[in-house]
LOZAKE-724652 format. One record per residue: x, y, z of N, C-alpha, C in turn. Coordinates in steps of 0.1 Angstrom, whole numbers, m for minus. Layout:
BEGIN
      nx      ny      nz     cax     cay     caz      cx      cy      cz
       X       Y       Z       X       Y       Z       X       Y       Z
...
END
This chain:
BEGIN
      nx      ny      nz     cax     cay     caz      cx      cy      cz
    1126    1439    2258    1117    1434    2252    1120    1429    2233
    1119    1420    2232    1126    1414    2217    1113    1416    2209
    1117    1419    2198    1108    1425    2185    1105    1411    2176
    1097    1412    2166    1092    1398    2159    1106    1396    2151
    1116    1402    2147    1125    1399    2137    1135    1392    2144
    1134    1398    2157    1147    1392    2169    1146    1374    2171
    1132    1376    2175    1122    1357    2176    1123    1349    2161
    1127    1356    2153    1127    1348    2141    1142    1348    2139
    1150    1356    2143    1165    1350    2144    1167    1341    2154
    1165    1339    2163    1162    1329    2174    1159    1317    2167
    1152    1314    2160    1146    1303    2154    1156    1295    2140
    1161    1307    2134    1170    1308    2125    1185    1302    2128
    1190    1301    2141    1206    1303    2146    1213    1292    2145
    1207    1281    2141    1217    1271    2134    1208    1261    2123
    1204    1268    2112    1203    1264    2104    1213    1251    2098
    1205    1239    2092    1214    1229    2081    1220    1231    2072
    1231    1229    2071    1236    1232    2055    1249    1217    2057
    1246    1210    2046    1258    1199    2041    1263    1205    2027
    1279    1202    2030    1284    1212    2022    1289    1200    2007
    1288    1201    1995    1286    1196    1981    1296    1181    1983
    1301    1181    1992    1314    1168    1990    1307    1158    2001
    1297    1163    2010    1292    1151    2018    1283    1144    2014
    1280    1132    2016    1276    1119    2014    1282    1111    2000
    1295    1116    2004    1307    1111    1991    1297    1096    1987
    1303    1094    1974    1297    1085    1964    1306    1075    1966
    1308    1062    1972    1320    1053    1975    1316    1043    1966
    1326    1040    1956    1327    1028    1949    1338    1015    1957
    1334    1004    1955    1339     994    1961    1344     983    1950
    1356     983    1949    1364     971    1941    1370     956    1943
    1366     951    1947    1374     939    1950    1375     924    1941
    1382     916    1943    1387     904    1936    1400     899    1938
    1404     893    1933    1417     880    1933    1426     892    1934
    1437     889    1941    1450     896    1940    1459     890    1930
    1464     902    1925    1467     905    1907    1453     907    1901
    1441     905    1899    1432     907    1890    1430     918    1887
    1438     926    1889    1437     942    1880    1428     955    1889
    1427     953    1901    1420     963    1907    1427     974    1909
    1439     979    1906    1439     990    1908    1442     995    1894
    1444     986    1885    1441     990    1870    1430     999    1867
    1423     991    1873    1404     992    1870    1401    1004    1879
    1403    1003    1893    1405    1017    1892    1408    1028    1888
    1418    1029    1882    1427    1042    1875    1422    1045    1867
    1417    1033    1855    1410    1036    1840    1395    1042    1845
    1388    1037    1857    1373    1049    1859    1376    1060    1859
    1387    1059    1867    1392    1077    1875    1393    1085    1861
    1398    1072    1854    1405    1084    1840    1391    1087    1834
    1381    1079    1830    1372    1080    1823    1361    1089    1828
    1360    1093    1848    1353    1101    1850    1358    1116    1850
    1371    1118    1846    1376    1127    1841    1370    1140    1850
    1371    1139    1863    1367    1146    1875    1379    1150    1884
    1384    1162    1890    1392    1164    1900    1393    1161    1915
    1378    1157    1918    1377    1151    1928    1374    1135    1930
    1380    1128    1925    1380    1115    1928    1393    1108    1933
    1391    1099    1945    1403    1096    1951    1400    1080    1953
    1414    1073    1951    1412    1058    1951    1425    1056    1963
    1414    1048    1970    1417    1037    1984    1424    1025    1984
    1432    1025    1985    1436    1011    1989    1437    1005    2000
    1431     989    2000    1426     987    2019    1442     983    2019
    1452     980    2011    1464     975    2018    1470     987    2028
    1465    1000    2027    1467    1010    2034    1458    1004    2053
    1454     995    2056    1445     992    2065    1450     978    2073
    1464     976    2067    1467     959    2075    1470     964    2087
    1468     954    2099    1472     954    2108    1487     959    2116
    1491     965    2127    1503     965    2130    1509     948    2132
    1519     945    2130    1525     929    2135    1528     928    2145
    1527     921    2156    1535     920    2169    1552     912    2163
    1559     912    2168    1573     908    2169    1577     894    2161
    1566     885    2167    1569     871    2157    1559     872    2145
    1549     879    2143    1544     883    2133    1553     892    2120
    1560     896    2127    1568     905    2111    1577     896    2112
    1588     885    2117    1598     877    2117    1591     868    2106
    1577     864    2110    1567     852    2103    1571     858    2088
    1564     872    2087    1562     877    2075    1571     877    2062
    1584     881    2069    1598     880    2064    1599     868    2063
    1598     856    2066    1599     844    2061    1590     836    2047
    1580     847    2043    1567     848    2034    1556     834    2042
    1556     835    2060    1548     828    2061    1535     833    2068
    1536     846    2070    1522     851    2073    1512     857    2067
    1501     852    2067    1488     852    2061    1480     868    2062
    1484     873    2050    1481     889    2043    1470     890    2036
    1464     873    2033    1456     875    2020    1444     868    2031
    1441     868    2047    1431     867    2054    1422     878    2057
    1409     877    2059    1403     893    2067    1409     897    2081
    1413     887    2085    1420     889    2100    1432     900    2102
    1438     902    2086    1449     910    2086    1446     925    2087
    1432     925    2082    1430     939    2076    1420     947    2092
    1425     956    2094    1419     966    2105    1407     972    2098
    1394     961    2098    1381     967    2093    1375     981    2102
    1377     978    2116    1372     990    2125    1378     998    2120
    1391    1002    2123    1396    1017    2112    1394    1019    2101
    1393    1009    2092    1385    1013    2078    1372    1020    2076
    1367    1017    2087    1350    1018    2085    1350    1032    2095
    1357    1034    2103    1354    1045    2105    1362    1054    2099
    1370    1058    2091    1376    1068    2082    1368    1071    2074
    1361    1055    2067    1348    1060    2055    1337    1069    2056
    1334    1062    2071    1323    1072    2079    1323    1084    2076
    1336    1089    2082    1343    1103    2083    1340    1111    2068
    1347    1102    2054    1349    1106    2044    1336    1107    2042
    1324    1097    2043    1310    1099    2038    1305    1113    2043
    1307    1114    2055    1299    1128    2061    1306    1139    2061
    1318    1138    2051    1325    1151    2047    1337    1154    2058
    1337    1149    2065    1349    1152    2075    1363    1149    2069
    1372    1152    2074    1388    1145    2073    1392    1131    2080
    1397    1131    2070    1400    1115    2075    1414    1110    2072
    1424    1109    2083    1437    1106    2084    1443    1088    2083
    1445    1091    2067    1447    1077    2064    1462    1069    2066
    1462    1059    2073    1476    1052    2077    1485    1047    2064
    1498    1049    2064    1503    1044    2056    1507    1031    2059
    1511    1019    2049    1517    1009    2051    1530    1006    2043
    1541    1002    2050    1551     996    2045    1552     982    2042
    1551     982    2028    1552     964    2025    1568     959    2029
    1578     968    2023    1590     962    2025    1597     963    2041
    1588     971    2055    1594     968    2063    1581     960    2072
    1569     955    2066    1559     948    2071    1553     958    2085
    1550     971    2079    1548     979    2090    1538     990    2090
    1534     998    2099    1525    1013    2095    1536    1025    2098
    1540    1029    2090    1547    1042    2093    1538    1053    2104
    1545    1061    2105    1544    1073    2117    1533    1079    2110
    1541    1087    2095    1532    1095    2089    1513    1090    2086
    1509    1098    2084    1494    1095    2077    1493    1106    2063
    1484    1099    2059    1482    1108    2047    1464    1113    2044
    1462    1125    2043    1448    1129    2045    1439    1129    2035
    1429    1127    2034    1419    1125    2020    1405    1134    2026
    1399    1144    2025    1391    1154    2024    1384    1163    2010
    1370    1160    2010    1362    1166    2001    1359    1162    1990
    1365    1146    1989    1361    1140    1973    1348    1139    1971
    1344    1141    1957    1330    1137    1957    1327    1120    1952
    1342    1114    1948    1338    1101    1946    1353    1096    1954
    1349    1086    1957    1361    1075    1964    1358    1060    1960
    1368    1060    1953    1373    1044    1948    1379    1035    1960
    1372    1029    1966    1379    1015    1978    1383    1002    1968
    1398    1001    1966    1404     988    1959    1409     976    1972
    1404     965    1971    1409     958    1982    1408     944    1979
    1414     937    1982    1405     919    1975    1397     917    1991
    1392     929    1997    1377     926    2010    1371     937    2009
    1372     945    1996    1363     957    1995    1347     955    1999
    1343     943    1995    1328     936    1996    1325     927    2005
    1337     929    2016    1334     917    2027    1325     922    2040
    1332     934    2046    1323     937    2057    1310     943    2054
    1302     939    2061    1281     946    2059    1288     961    2065
    1290     964    2072    1294     976    2074    1300     983    2061
    1309     980    2054    1314     986    2041    1305     991    2034
    1299     970    2032    1287     972    2019    1277     984    2024
    1275     988    2036    1263     996    2036    1265    1008    2030
    1276    1015    2031    1282    1027    2024    1280    1027    2012
    1285    1017    2003    1288    1015    1992    1277    1019    1981
    1281    1031    1972    1273    1037    1962    1271    1023    1949
    1281    1017    1949    1284    1006    1938    1292     995    1939
    1290     983    1938    1298     971    1942    1301     964    1930
    1315     963    1925    1320     960    1916    1333     943    1920
    1331     936    1914    1338     925    1914    1346     926    1903
    1360     924    1900    1372     926    1894    1373     908    1889
    1373     899    1876    1378     890    1877    1392     888    1866
    1396     877    1867    1408     871    1859    1414     860    1861
    1420     859    1849    1430     843    1851    1433     840    1860
    1435     825    1866    1446     825    1877    1458     830    1875
    1465     819    1863    1473     824    1855    1482     836    1859
    1469     844    1852    1471     861    1848    1475     868    1864
    1465     863    1870    1470     869    1885    1479     867    1891
    1484     854    1892    1497     848    1896    1510     859    1893
    1511     857    1877    1519     867    1869    1523     876    1875
    1509     888    1874    1508     901    1883    1515     902    1893
    1510     896    1900    1515     893    1915    1529     892    1916
    1535     882    1910    1552     880    1911    1559     892    1906
    1551     900    1891    1564     911    1888    1559     923    1898
    1546     923    1904    1545     936    1911    1554     932    1928
    1556     924    1932    1559     917    1943    1573     922    1943
    1582     915    1931    1592     915    1934    1600     929    1926
    1589     936    1920    1596     949    1916    1594     961    1925
    1583     961    1932    1578     972    1943    1579     968    1958
    1581     956    1963    1577     953    1978    1590     946    1980
    1598     942    1972    1615     938    1975    1616     924    1977
    1607     916    1972    1601     906    1973    1609     890    1963
    1610     878    1965    1617     872    1957    1606     861    1950
    1611     851    1942    1598     849    1931    1596     835    1945
    1606     830    1948    1603     820    1961    1592     819    1967
    1596     832    1975    1588     836    1986    1571     843    1983
    1574     844    1968    1563     849    1962    1552     834    1958
    1559     830    1956    1557     814    1950    1547     807    1963
    1555     809    1971    1552     801    1986    1540     807    1992
    1536     821    1991    1528     824    1995    1513     828    1989
    1515     823    1973    1501     823    1966    1500     810    1971
    1503     798    1974    1501     785    1970    1496     784    1987
    1507     788    2002    1499     788    2010    1488     793    2019
    1489     808    2011    1474     818    2018    1465     822    2006
    1476     829    1996    1464     831    1985    1454     829    1980
    1460     817    1971    1451     806    1965    1441     801    1976
    1440     795    1985    1427     791    1993    1418     800    1998
    1425     812    2001    1420     824    2010    1409     831    1995
    1412     829    1986    1404     835    1974    1391     823    1972
    1394     812    1976    1383     800    1975    1373     803    1985
    1381     809    1997    1370     806    2010    1365     822    2012
    1371     835    2013    1371     848    2017    1364     856    2000
    1374     857    1992    1377     863    1983    1361     864    1967
    1363     852    1968    1354     844    1952    1336     849    1957
    1335     847    1970    1319     848    1982    1315     861    1975
    1324     873    1971    1322     881    1974    1317     887    1959
    1317     875    1946    1307     876    1939    1291     882    1936
    1290     873    1949    1272     873    1949    1264     886    1957
    1277     891    1961    1270     907    1962    1272     920    1956
    1281     915    1946    1284     930    1931    1276     930    1927
    1269     944    1926    1263     948    1915    1268     948    1898
    1282     950    1899    1286     947    1883    1299     934    1884
    1302     926    1875    1313     915    1876    1318     920    1863
    1332     925    1867    1339     927    1857    1352     919    1852
    1349     914    1840    1361     901    1833    1365     909    1825
    1382     905    1824    1392     912    1815    1395     925    1819
    1394     933    1832    1397     945    1835    1394     958    1828
    1406     965    1832    1409     974    1821    1405     972    1806
    1406     960    1801    1400     958    1789    1386     957    1785
    1379     958    1794    1362     958    1795    1359     974    1793
    1359     980    1782    1353     994    1780    1337     997    1782
    1334     988    1782    1318     988    1783    1316     991    1797
    1320     980    1807    1317     981    1819    1325     992    1820
    1336     996    1822    1337    1010    1825    1331    1025    1820
    1326    1023    1811    1316    1033    1804    1301    1032    1813
    1305    1020    1816    1285    1020    1828    1288    1024    1840
    1301    1024    1842    1307    1029    1862    1306    1038    1858
    1315    1047    1846    1315    1066    1847    1301    1068    1844
    1292    1062    1834    1280    1070    1833    1269    1072    1847
    1268    1061    1855    1259    1057    1864    1267    1071    1879
    1279    1072    1878    1288    1080    1890    1285    1091    1884
    1280    1098    1870    1277    1109    1862    1265    1113    1867
    1256    1101    1866    1242    1107    1868    1240    1109    1884
    1248    1105    1896    1249    1109    1909    1252    1120    1909
    1264    1122    1908    1271    1136    1911    1264    1145    1908
    1256    1145    1894    1246    1157    1888    1233    1157    1898
    1227    1145    1902    1212    1148    1915    1224    1155    1925
    1235    1149    1928    1238    1155    1943    1239    1170    1939
    1243    1176    1925    1248    1192    1922    1233    1197    1930
    1222    1192    1920    1209    1198    1920    1204    1196    1934
    1208    1192    1944    1201    1189    1957    1209    1200    1964
    1222    1202    1959    1231    1211    1968    1226    1227    1965
    1223    1226    1955    1216    1240    1947    1204    1246    1952
    1193    1234    1954    1180    1233    1961    1187    1238    1979
    1196    1231    1985    1195    1236    1999    1204    1250    1997
    1208    1260    1987    1216    1269    1991    1204    1281    1986
    1192    1275    1982    1180    1284    1974    1175    1284    1987
    1172    1272    1994    1161    1268    2004    1168    1274    2016
    1184    1279    2020    1188    1292    2029    1185    1301    2027
    1185    1307    2013    1184    1320    2012    1170    1326    2013
    1160    1315    2009    1147    1320    2012    1143    1319    2026
    1145    1311    2034    1144    1316    2046    1150    1327    2056
    1162    1331    2052    1173    1339    2055    1171    1356    2049
    1159    1353    2038    1160    1364    2032    1154    1379    2040
    1148    1374    2045    1141    1385    2059    1141    1395    2068
    1155    1384    2070    1161    1382    2087    1169    1398    2090
    1166    1402    2103    1178    1414    2103    1192    1407    2104
    1202    1415    2103    1213    1414    2103    1218    1408    2118
    1227    1395    2115    1233    1390    2134    1241    1404    2135
    1240    1404    2149    1245    1415    2157    1264    1406    2158
    1264    1398    2150    1278    1394    2148    1283    1400    2135
    1273    1405    2125    1279    1413    2116    1282    1427    2120
    1297    1431    2114    1301    1443    2117    1303    1451    2106
    1296    1463    2104    1295    1470    2094    1305    1481    2097
    1316    1481    2089    1328    1495    2091    1320    1509    2093
    1321    1513    2102    1317    1530    2106    1316    1538    2091
    1308    1542    2089    1309    1553    2078    1319    1568    2083
    1328    1568    2085    1335    1576    2086    1340    1586    2076
    1339    1600    2077    1338    1609    2065    1353    1603    2054
    1364    1594    2063    1376    1590    2053    1371    1580    2046
    1366    1567    2053    1355    1556    2041    1349    1560    2036
    1341    1570    2037    1329    1581    2027    1340    1582    2016
    1347    1588    2021    1356    1595    2007    1366    1583    2002
    1368    1579    2004    1375    1567    1997    1365    1556    1990
    1355    1554    1996    1345    1545    1988    1341    1555    1972
    1337    1572    1976    1337    1575    1962    1345    1579    1956
    1359    1577    1957    1371    1573    1948    1369    1565    1940
    1364    1553    1946    1367    1539    1945    1353    1535    1932
    1344    1544    1931    1334    1540    1925    1334    1552    1913
    1346    1559    1913    1346    1571    1902    1349    1564    1887
    1345    1560    1877    1345    1553    1867    1354    1558    1858
    1362    1570    1861    1374    1574    1855    1383    1571    1864
    1387    1564    1875    1391    1567    1884    1408    1555    1877
    1422    1559    1876    1432    1552    1874    1436    1537    1881
    1436    1528    1876    1441    1515    1883    1449    1521    1893
    1461    1522    1894    1470    1526    1902    1465    1536    1914
    1452    1542    1912    1448    1552    1921    1436    1543    1930
    1429    1533    1918    1420    1525    1926    1429    1514    1937
    1444    1508    1930    1447    1504    1941    1450    1510    1956
    1458    1521    1954    1460    1529    1966    1451    1529    1973
    1439    1532    1971    1427    1537    1977    1422    1522    1985
    1418    1516    1974    1413    1501    1984    1426    1497    1993
    1434    1498    1989    1449    1494    2002    1444    1499    2011
    1438    1512    2016    1440    1518    2027    1423    1511    2033
    1417    1511    2025    1405    1504    2027    1408    1488    2032
    1417    1483    2028    1412    1470    2034    1423    1469    2045
    1434    1480    2049    1436    1479    2059    1429    1483    2070
    1419    1495    2070    1409    1497    2081    1397    1483    2083
    1395    1477    2071    1387    1467    2071    1398    1453    2085
    1412    1455    2080    1417    1442    2090    1422    1446    2107
    1422    1460    2107    1418    1467    2120    1404    1463    2124
    1399    1466    2119    1384    1462    2127    1384    1451    2129
    1389    1440    2115    1385    1426    2125    1395    1422    2136
    1410    1429    2133    1415    1428    2148    1408    1431    2161
    1399    1438    2161    1392    1440    2176    1379    1430    2175
    1382    1422    2170    1374    1409    2172    1381    1395    2181
    1395    1399    2179    1403    1388    2188    1403    1395    2205
    1406    1382    2208    1409    1381    2225    1421    1387    2225
    1424    1395    2240    1435    1406    2241    1437    1400    2259
    1449    1400    2262    1452    1398    2273    1461    1407    2281
    1460    1413    2292    1463    1427    2298    1482    1422    2303
    1489    1432    2300    1502    1429    2303    1505    1447    2312
    1516    1444    2318    1522    1451    2327    1535    1454    2319
    1541    1466    2313    1552    1467    2309    1562    1480    2307
    1570    1484    2305    1580    1494    2309    1588    1499    2298
    1587    1507    2291    1591    1518    2282    1608    1520    2282
    1614    1521    2276    1630    1522    2275    1634    1536    2281
    1625    1545    2285    1627    1554    2292    1623    1551    2309
    1617    1536    2312    1617    1535    2326    1603    1533    2329
    1591    1543    2320    1582    1544    2324    1574    1532    2327
    1562    1531    2336    1553    1519    2338    1543    1523    2331
    1536    1510    2323    1522    1508    2318    1517    1498    2315
    1502    1499    2315    1495    1487    2314    1489    1487    2297
    1494    1475    2295    1488    1475    2281    1482    1465    2275
    1476    1458    2263    1474    1446    2262    1483    1438    2246
    1481    1425    2250    1484    1417    2236    1475    1409    2233
    1474    1401    2218    1467    1391    2215    1471    1381    2230
    1458    1374    2225    1456    1364    2237    1467    1345    2229
    1462    1350    2217    1472    1340    2211    1475    1341    2193
    1479    1335    2186    1485    1335    2172    1473    1339    2165
    1476    1341    2155    1463    1350    2141    1472    1346    2130
    1461    1338    2124    1464    1332    2106    1452    1337    2099
    1452    1339    2089    1446    1342    2076    1444    1330    2064
    1433    1328    2059    1429    1322    2046    1424    1331    2036
    1430    1331    2024    1429    1339    2016    1419    1331    2005
    1409    1332    2000    1399    1328    1991    1402    1332    1982
    1412    1319    1970    1412    1330    1957    1403    1330    1948
    1403    1340    1936    1416    1347    1936    1414    1360    1941
    1398    1363    1944    1394    1379    1952    1403    1382    1962
    1406    1373    1974    1408    1374    1989    1423    1381    1987
    1433    1378    1975    1444    1383    1973    1448    1398    1976
    1435    1402    1970    1437    1418    1971    1439    1424    1982
    1430    1416    1993    1433    1422    2007    1444    1421    2015
    1453    1412    2008    1466    1408    2019    1475    1420    2022
    1476    1430    2010    1484    1440    2017    1478    1447    2026
    1467    1451    2030    1461    1453    2041    1461    1449    2052
    1463    1434    2050    1467    1423    2064    1479    1422    2065
    1492    1426    2053    1504    1427    2057    1507    1439    2070
    1504    1451    2063    1502    1466    2074    1498    1462    2087
    1486    1456    2087    1480    1457    2104    1488    1443    2111
    1488    1432    2107    1492    1422    2113    1509    1414    2102
    1520    1424    2102    1531    1419    2092    1535    1400    2098
    1531    1399    2109    1538    1384    2105    1528    1371    2107
    1517    1378    2102    1503    1365    2102    1509    1357    2088
    1504    1346    2097    1506    1331    2088    1491    1330    2078
    1496    1326    2067    1484    1330    2056    1485    1309    2049
    1470    1312    2044    1467    1297    2035    1459    1302    2025
    1457    1292    2019    1449    1294    2006    1441    1284    2004
    1426    1289    1997    1415    1283    1994    1407    1287    1982
    1404    1278    1972    1403    1282    1959    1386    1278    1956
    1379    1286    1957    1367    1278    1954    1359    1289    1940
    1354    1281    1932    1351    1287    1920    1339    1281    1918
    1329    1289    1912    1314    1285    1907    1319    1276    1891
    1313    1263    1891    1310    1256    1880    1307    1259    1872
    1312    1263    1857    1300    1266    1846    1289    1260    1845
    1291    1244    1847    1281    1232    1844    1272    1234    1853
    1271    1236    1866    1262    1236    1876    1254    1249    1883
    1265    1262    1880    1263    1270    1889    1264    1271    1906
    1268    1260    1910    1273    1258    1922    1287    1262    1926
    1293    1265    1939    1312    1268    1941    1315    1254    1942
    1326    1249    1938    1333    1237    1942    1345    1244    1949
    1348    1232    1960    1365    1234    1965    1373    1227    1956
    1384    1234    1948    1394    1228    1941    1405    1230    1950
    1411    1238    1958    1424    1235    1962    1422    1243    1977
    1432    1236    1984    1432    1245    1997    1443    1239    2004
    1452    1251    2013    1463    1250    2022    1461    1255    2031
    1460    1249    2042    1458    1260    2055    1471    1260    2063
    1474    1272    2073    1484    1272    2081    1485    1261    2088
    1498    1260    2093    1502    1246    2102    1496    1250    2118
    1486    1242    2122    1483    1243    2141    1475    1254    2136
    1465    1254    2127    1454    1266    2125    1445    1262    2131
    1440    1250    2142    1434    1245    2149    1433    1257    2164
    1450    1260    2166    1453    1265    2176    1447    1278    2179
    1446    1285    2167    1447    1298    2163    1438    1304    2173
    1438    1318    2179    1433    1326    2188    1424    1329    2178
    1426    1337    2166    1416    1338    2153    1419    1336    2140
    1414    1332    2134    1418    1329    2120    1405    1338    2114
    1415    1348    2100    1407    1355    2091    1405    1348    2080
    1389    1348    2075    1391    1345    2060    1388    1356    2051
    1392    1359    2041    1395    1373    2030    1392    1368    2020
    1377    1377    2016    1375    1372    2000    1364    1388    1998
    1370    1399    1992    1366    1410    1988    1349    1412    1985
    1343    1402    1980    1332    1407    1982    1320    1392    1982
    1313    1394    1986    1300    1382    1988    1290    1381    1985
    1283    1376    1976    1270    1378    1970    1256    1370    1977
    1259    1355    1970    1251    1345    1980    1256    1335    1989
    1265    1338    1989    1275    1332    2005    1276    1319    2002
    1275    1312    1989    1281    1299    1989    1290    1293    1989
    1302    1304    1984    1317    1301    1985    1322    1301    2001
    1317    1314    2005    1315    1316    2024    1312    1305    2029
    1304    1299    2027    1296    1285    2036    1307    1270    2033
    1309    1272    2024    1321    1262    2022    1333    1264    2024
    1341    1279    2027    1351    1285    2033    1351    1282    2050
    1339    1287    2052    1339    1283    2068    1339    1267    2071
    1328    1261    2066    1327    1246    2063    1343    1237    2067
    1350    1241    2056    1365    1236    2054    1374    1242    2070
    1372    1250    2073    1381    1255    2087    1376    1248    2097
    1361    1242    2096    1353    1237    2111    1359    1222    2108
    1358    1218    2098    1366    1202    2098    1377    1202    2102
    1386    1209    2098    1400    1214    2099    1402    1217    2117
    1393    1218    2124    1395    1219    2139    1392    1234    2145
    1389    1239    2133    1390    1254    2143    1377    1259    2147
    1374    1263    2156    1362    1264    2168    1356    1277    2156
    1340    1276    2158    1334    1286    2151    1339    1301    2156
    1336    1304    2166    1334    1314    2172    1354    1323    2169
    1362    1315    2162    1373    1323    2164    1375    1330    2147
    1366    1323    2145    1363    1330    2127    1359    1339    2125
    1367    1348    2114    1363    1362    2111    1364    1362    2092
    1350    1368    2092    1353    1368    2077    1351    1381    2070
    1360    1389    2065    1367    1400    2062    1362    1399    2051
    1354    1414    2045    1348    1413    2029    1345    1428    2031
    1352    1434    2017    1345    1445    2012    1331    1451    2009
    1325    1442    2004    1310    1443    2003    1305    1429    2002
    1293    1427    2009    1284    1413    2009    1269    1421    2006
    1261    1405    2000    1249    1411    1997    1242    1405    2010
    1227    1414    2014    1225    1409    2027    1218    1394    2024
    1214    1386    2019    1209    1377    2021    1219    1368    2019
    1229    1369    2011    1240    1358    2013    1248    1359    2030
    1246    1372    2031    1250    1375    2050    1240    1364    2058
    1228    1368    2058    1220    1360    2063    1218    1346    2063
    1224    1340    2052    1222    1328    2046    1235    1317    2051
    1246    1330    2052    1256    1324    2063    1258    1327    2078
    1249    1336    2082    1249    1336    2097    1241    1326    2104
    1231    1324    2092    1220    1315    2097    1226    1301    2100
    1237    1296    2093    1243    1284    2095    1257    1287    2104
    1260    1294    2104    1273    1292    2113    1271    1307    2122
    1260    1309    2131    1255    1323    2137    1270    1329    2149
    1279    1316    2151    1291    1321    2157    1300    1327    2151
    1303    1333    2140    1314    1336    2132    1307    1354    2130
    1320    1358    2127    1320    1371    2128    1322    1375    2117
    1317    1386    2110    1316    1391    2098    1321    1408    2096
    1329    1410    2090    1331    1425    2090    1332    1426    2074
    1323    1438    2070    1323    1444    2059    1321    1456    2059
    1326    1462    2048    1326    1481    2045    1309    1484    2041
    1302    1474    2030    1292    1479    2024    1281    1469    2026
    1270    1469    2024    1261    1457    2022    1257    1465    2006
    1253    1454    1998    1249    1455    1986    1239    1448    1981
    1234    1450    1967    1225    1441    1960    1231    1423    1963
    1225    1416    1962    1231    1400    1961    1235    1397    1943
    1228    1402    1937    1232    1400    1922    1247    1409    1917
    1248    1413    1927    1263    1423    1922    1272    1415    1918
    1276    1420    1904    1289    1418    1897    1304    1415    1909
    1313    1405    1907    1324    1407    1913    1336    1411    1903
    1333    1431    1909    1341    1438    1895    1356    1441    1904
    1356    1443    1918    1364    1445    1926    1380    1443    1920
    1376    1426    1925    1391    1421    1922    1398    1423    1908
    1388    1424    1899    1390    1426    1885    1395    1438    1881
    1389    1449    1888    1396    1463    1886    1407    1462    1894
    1412    1456    1906    1419    1459    1912    1432    1450    1904
    1432    1436    1899    1441    1429    1896    1446    1434    1879
    1435    1437    1872    1436    1442    1861    1434    1433    1850
    1426    1426    1853    1423    1409    1846    1411    1407    1850
END
């Protein structure tokens, strides 16, 4: 027979949560070849003064060439300035992934080889993406995703001179071939395909980076959009906290048993006059116990073994690899315990910090272990969790990189009940291992005492 609380928990098992980098603001900048689109993009990026602005060039999405087309390209007889040369289907697919907050693999194109390379680059979690290319405002599917449409104008002679310098210096071309392409393809296609994009632009920017007024307008517009998104994200976090406020703890939240040893260590840790060296000693012991408890969440398989003395026995071994991701900076104080329990554990890093401007958590950096999506278990390490905002973001990053939700174990020393409920209402299949449940507003003091700063 289920209780009323359990029924409420069932209804909350999959609450919606969008990370702050979802619904990415995308700016499209189109214009003639050599009109200064890249320079304008860099100028806008600089004026925004934000760490999460990515510039994506449409040049990365040129279609792979057939052997015949490649030969024509080396003779400067292939039309790279027609929409047919761009793989719009792949571009639209990647932009949709970025818009939805997912990871996107971007092709790498070599102009010297006239072909795509086997490697790709990854774009993940930008708040602003600047898409620049001669056809940035050409495809209707792309236009529907753009928050701002810009057309960059420049004199034709200036465009030609810039293209000559760029292609000779950066793309291994000769002047004769550049001029041949200009009059055969670039100039006629500008009037046919590029110039009509002026009609759909929100802003037409003459003089490129010299137009400080236009750059300031774009920067102000984007800042206002980001402020609005930040407010909406905070409202969503508050909504999740309100809904989950009175829920019972999920069965996937594992509180470490309060054995005499654990109670004794906790008592020592809370002594006001405890030396820092003693604090580190006792906390490392408790961290070891936490990781041991988390290891019980892993899956094991039965094996038959033999001791050096020839005795037969039946044992267990992990069903797969285990990795850990440390949420900086606090999570680093759990690593000693991690290495004592799982010495060969591969580790990654993730930096989630609260913005002093908005009060919301922000993803600044992440480096995940190789092939993390195939691991049997991934531990997330953070000694204190209060509101659950950083934990929500950290779990979301792992899911976006292919880690199954039921393989994630969040390991923490102390956690606020509302923060735990908020986390579990969005990701009910993860597991949480904690030592203590505390007030949601408890100050993050453990890492400061441990690290001495």
